[in-house]
C-alpha positions, -999 to +999 in steps of 0.1 A: +073+055+164+099+034+145+106+001+162+074+002+183+050-027+175+014-018+179-013-044+188-028-042+153+004-042+132+006-080+126-031-082+117-028-054+091+003-070+076-016-102+073-044-083+056-019-069+031-010-106+024-047-112+017-048-084-007-018-099-025-036-132-027-066-115-044-042-098-068-027-132-078-062-147-081-070-118-104-041-127-127-015-101-114+017-105-095+010-113-058+015-079-042-008-059-020-008-028+002-030-014+030-031+021+043-042+025+079-047+056+101-030+061+135-056+039+152-052+010+128-084+016+108-080+006+072-084+035+049-074+020+015-064-013+000-046-018-033-037-049-054-009-049-079-022-030-109-005-043-140-037-056-156-061-029-143-037-001-154-035-014-190-002-033-188+017-006-168+047-024-154+051+005-128+017-001-114+030-017-082+005-019-053+024+004-030+029+031-056-008+031-066-018+032-030+005+062-023-010+080-053-045+073-042-038+084-007-021+116-018-053+125-037-077+116-009-059+129+022-038+159+032-002+155+041-007+163+078-032+134+081-010+111+061+019+117+084+001+097+110-007+068+087+011+036+080+014+016+048+016-022+051+029-041+021+031-078+013+068-073+002+095-047+007+088-019-019+113-018-048+136+012-052+112+028-077+082+029-055+095+052-027+110+075-052+079+077-073+056+080-042+077+109-029+073+126-062+035+124-059+034+144-026 
């Protein structure tokens, strides 16, 4: 699937930007993530979580979303999902997310 643009990819990426704007409006850094199933249906949204997580500097939107998704869905289902983020995840986020699986 890599390299194949689906009709809804751009719309979902823009929705991740909207989540990032809400994060900034709430006083956090402007980062947001969306998890969508294989049909492009939004399953979860996540703002940056520094404030909501009690000042946790590792509470990046994509890491929090991966943790929530790992608790809510099984791995076979998640294999068909896509995470859209408002910025490229930092080096910590993929490593920590993999550790959550």
